[in-house]
C-alpha positions in Angstrom: -8.7 46.8 34.1 -10.4 47.0 30.7 -7.0 46.5 28.9 -6.2 43.5 31.0 -9.5 41.8 30.1 -8.8 42.5 26.4 -5.4 41.0 26.7 -6.8 37.9 28.4 -9.4 37.6 25.6 -6.7 37.9 22.9 -4.6 35.2 24.6 -7.6 32.9 24.9 -8.6 33.5 21.2 -5.0 32.9 20.1 -4.9 29.6 22.0 -8.2 28.5 20.5 -7.0 29.4 17.0 -3.8 27.4 17.5 -5.8 24.4 18.8 -8.3 24.5 15.9 -5.4 24.7 13.3 -3.5 21.8 15.0 -6.7 19.7 15.1 -7.4 20.5 11.5 -3.9 19.4 10.4 -4.1 16.2 12.5 -7.5 15.3 11.0 -6.3 16.0 7.4 -3.2 13.8 7.9 -5.2 11.1 9.7 -8.0 10.9 7.1 -6.3 11.7 3.8 -2.6 11.0 4.1 -2.4 8.3 6.7 0.3 7.7 9.3 3.4 5.7 8.7 2.7 2.2 10.0 6.3 0.9 9.7 4.8 -2.0 7.7 7.9 -2.0 5.5 10.5 -2.6 8.2 11.7 -6.2 8.4 11.3 -7.6 11.9 12.7 -11.1 11.3 12.4 -14.2 9.2 8.9 -15.0 7.8 7.6 -18.2 9.3 3.9 -17.8 8.5 1.6 -19.9 6.4 1.7 -17.9 3.2 3.1 -19.8 0.3 6.1 -18.0 -1.2 7.5 -20.9 -3.2 6.0 -19.4 -6.4 8.7 -16.7 -6.2 11.3 -19.3 -7.2 13.9 -18.5 -4.5 15.3 -15.4 -6.3 17.3 -13.3 -3.8 15.6 -10.1 -5.0 12.3 -11.7 -3.8 13.5 -12.5 -0.3 10.5 -12.5 2.0 10.8 -11.5 5.6 8.2 -10.6 8.3 7.1 -7.1 9.4 6.2 -6.2 12.9 2.6 -7.4 12.3 3.9 -10.9 11.2 2.9 -10.3 7.6 5.2 -11.4 4.7 7.0 -8.4 3.1 9.8 -8.2 0.6 13.1 -7.2 2.1 13.6 -4.9 -0.9 10.1 -4.0 -2.1 11.2 -1.6 -4.9 13.7 -4.1 -6.3 11.2 -6.9 -6.1 8.6 -4.7 -7.8 11.0 -3.9 -10.7 11.9 -7.6 -11.1 8.2 -8.5 -11.1 7.6 -6.2 -14.1 10.1 -8.4 -16.0 9.0 -11.8 -14.6 5.3 -11.2 -15.1 5.5 -8.9 -18.1 3.3 -11.0 -20.4 0.5 -11.1 -17.8 0.8 -7.4 -17.1 0.6 -6.7 -20.8 -2.5 -8.9 -21.2 -4.2 -7.3 -18.2 -3.6 -3.9 -19.7 -4.7 -4.9 -23.2 -7.8 -6.7 -22.0 -9.1 -4.6 -19.2 -7.4 -1.2 -19.8 -10.3 0.5 -21.4 -13.0 -1.0 -19.2 -11.3 -0.1 -16.0 -9.4 2.9 -17.1 -6.0 1.3 -16.3 -2.8 3.2 -16.7 0.4 1.3 -17.4 1.5 -0.9 -14.5 3.3 1.0 -11.7 3.5 1.0 -7.9 0.6 3.5 -7.6 -2.0 1.4 -9.5 -1.0 -2.1 -8.7 -4.1 -2.9 -6.7 -6.3 -3.2 -9.8 -3.7 -5.4 -11.5 -3.7 -7.6 -8.4 -7.5 -8.1 -8.7 -7.4 -8.7 -12.4 -4.4 -11.0 -12.4 -6.6 -14.0 -11.4 -9.0 -13.4 -14.3 -6.9 -13.5 -17.4 -9.0 -14.6 -20.5 -6.4 -16.8 -22.2 -5.9 -20.4 -23.0 -2.1 -20.0 -22.6 -1.5 -21.8 -19.3 1.9 -20.0 -18.9 0.4 -16.5 -19.0 -2.5 -17.6 -16.8 0.0 -18.8 -14.2 1.9 -15.6 -14.6 -1.3 -13.7 -13.8 -2.0 -15.8 -10.7 1.6 -15.4 -9.5 1.4 -11.7 -10.2 -1.6 -11.4 -8.0 0.1 -13.4 -5.2 3.2 -11.3 -5.6 1.2 -8.1 -5.3 -0.6 -9.4 -2.2 2.8 -9.6 -0.5 4.0 -6.3 -2.0 0.9 -4.6 -0.6 1.9 -5.4 3.0 4.9 -3.1 2.6 2.7 -0.2 1.6 0.2 0.0 4.5 -0.5 3.1 6.5 -2.9 4.0 9.4 -6.1 5.9 8.4 -8.8 7.4 10.5 -12.2 6.2 9.2 -15.8 6.6 10.6 -15.4 3.2 12.4 -12.0 3.9 13.8 -8.4 3.5 12.9 -7.8 1.1 9.9 -4.5 -0.1 8.4 -4.7 -0.1 4.6 -2.5 0.0 1.6 -1.8 3.5 0.2 
């Protein structure tokens, strides 16, 4: 009888350990890594109100809608690479002007959010570069829609860019 009780206790403890480990893994992923939100999968033509004319009709910048109705690029990585060329002067000015103050690294798909914020604020009299900065910020706003994931926060589930 005593060995049967020990066996039952071991089984219960084993089940509890597995549950605690699984819960820990779930919370780690939910809070720190985020869950794939399929924001980058085209669901059809984009017919919303966002202005995409500034992209100039280049095929690499083809805008479609995701399942949330947000504008995304059909080929986000190709569009991002093309944007580095098209908005290069603005990217360079952002880095040169704000790099030290904000600790910016060179422009890439992991730190684009700060360039999106700063693109609107270029301190230049050159209207071409100022427009590039504005267009870069609008481009990155669309690009960001492809990068969103679900995160668990204290107020519930939130869909944010990675």
